[in-house]
Residue, then its C-alpha position, 0 to 999 in steps of 0.5 A: m725799644k719796642r719790637g713788633p713780632l712781625f719781623l721775627a715771625a717772618a724770620l722764622v717763616e724764612v727758616l721754614r722756607f729754606f727747609i721747604l726749598m731743600t725738601f723741594a730739591a729732594a723731591l725732584g731728585l736733585l739731592a740724590q747721590r750724583p757727583l757734585i749736584p747735591s753739594f752745588i744745590r746746597y751751596a746755591a740755596i744757602g744764600q736764601l738764609l740771608f733773608v732770615v738774617a734781614y728779617f731778624f735785624l729788622w726785628l732787632d732794630l728797625d730804625r738802624y737797619a731800615a736802609y737795608r729794607p729795599l735790598a731785602l725787598i728787591g731780593k724777595i722780588l728776584s726770588l719770586a721772579a726766579f721761581v716763575p720758570v720753575g713753576l711754569g716747567l712744573i705745570g708743563a710736566m705735571g702729567s708726565e712721568g718725570f713728575i710722578p716720582a716727585g709726588g705731593g711733596a714737590a707739589n706742596a713745596a711748589i705752592s708754598l714757596p711762592l706764597v712765602d715770597l709774596l708774604g715777605i714782599l708784602i711785609l717788606a713793602v707795606y709794614r710800617r711800625p706805628a709812630p711812638s705816642a706823644s707820652s713816650t717821646a716827651e722828655p721827663v722833667s727833673a728838678g734841675g730843669p731841661a738841661a739836667s734831663t739829658s738821656a743816659a744813653q748817648r746816640g752819637p756825635e750830635d749828642i756829645e756836641k749837645v753835652e759840650d754846649l751845656p754851661 
């Protein structure tokens, strides 16, 4: 099986995105020593790591896990849509005193998070693995004829039925 590096790179970018999200929360003061808020923020953010898993499995076996691609795409779209109110709130608070302690770290994170989401949406929506070439799909011809050229790797019940039908 030939694997393209795009989904693996996207999985690594999603790991980086999680750390950017935690840096963003820390820059806004959400991870300060308050009762329960830091734990809740970590609890709520851990679901973002599901995108790492989705991209990893799409890299591992795109054909097998392609059915989950629309689910990951909808998740990325919802993640971007959920950031819109936060982004608008940050733009509105840009000149106020509440934003000044957050500094450049929050501004950089606020810019990079939606960009990573857009990149993820683009990869999930547009990227298609190239079709295998004709030379790789052709069955090898052996001395026993086409019946002897069965694949050693069985794929499912339909392969078992083909073997049972042989003379």
